[in-house]
C-alpha positions as CSV (number, residue, x, y, z in Angstrom):
1,X,55.6,99.5,128.2
2,X,53.1,100.2,125.5
3,X,54.1,102.0,122.3
4,X,52.3,105.2,123.5
5,X,54.3,105.3,126.7
6,X,57.7,105.2,125.2
7,X,60.1,108.2,125.5
8,X,60.6,110.3,122.5
9,X,63.4,112.8,122.0
10,X,63.5,116.5,121.0
11,X,63.8,116.1,117.3
12,X,60.7,113.8,117.2
13,X,58.7,116.2,119.4
14,X,59.6,119.2,117.2
15,X,58.7,117.2,114.0
16,X,55.4,116.0,115.4
17,X,54.2,119.3,116.9
18,X,55.6,121.8,114.4
19,X,56.9,123.9,117.2
20,X,60.3,125.6,117.3
21,X,62.7,124.7,120.1
22,X,62.2,128.1,121.8
23,X,58.4,127.9,121.6
24,X,58.5,124.5,123.1
25,X,60.5,125.7,126.1
26,X,58.3,128.8,126.5
27,X,55.2,126.6,126.5
28,X,56.7,124.3,129.0
29,X,57.5,127.2,131.3
30,X,53.9,128.5,130.9
31,X,52.5,125.1,131.8
32,X,50.9,124.7,128.4
33,X,53.1,121.9,127.1
34,X,54.1,118.6,128.7
35,X,57.4,118.8,130.7
36,X,60.3,116.7,129.7
37,X,61.6,113.7,131.6
38,X,65.3,113.8,132.5
39,X,67.0,110.7,131.1
40,X,70.6,111.5,132.1
41,X,72.9,114.3,132.8
42,X,72.7,115.7,129.3
43,X,69.5,114.1,127.9
44,X,65.8,114.4,128.2
45,X,62.7,113.1,126.4
46,X,58.9,113.2,126.6
47,X,56.3,110.6,127.2
48,X,54.8,109.9,123.8
49,X,51.3,109.6,125.3
50,X,51.6,113.2,126.8
51,X,52.7,114.6,123.4
52,X,49.8,112.7,121.7
53,X,47.4,114.3,124.2
54,X,48.8,117.7,123.6
55,X,48.5,117.2,119.8
56,X,44.9,116.2,120.1
57,X,43.9,119.5,121.7
58,X,46.8,121.9,122.1
59,X,44.7,124.9,123.0
60,X,43.0,123.1,125.9
61,X,46.0,121.2,127.3
62,X,47.2,122.5,130.7
63,X,49.8,121.1,133.0
64,X,47.6,121.4,136.1
65,X,44.8,119.4,134.4
66,X,47.2,116.7,133.1
67,X,48.9,116.1,136.5
68,X,46.2,113.7,137.6
69,X,46.6,111.7,134.4
70,X,49.2,109.0,133.8
71,X,51.7,110.1,131.1
């Protein structure tokens, strides 16, 4: 697993994106932010590569376009 494919947790995602928790969940529901990966019953994270891709161009990122890409 490369460094960009590691799983990062909520606090790191919020710090890196500058989004609030509610905005992050709203954007996930809209399909304009990468979906989280369930890690356990009460935990989730995000592929760091997907977050990096979103940070590079947040206005253009769309879930339907990213589905063909490897996270």
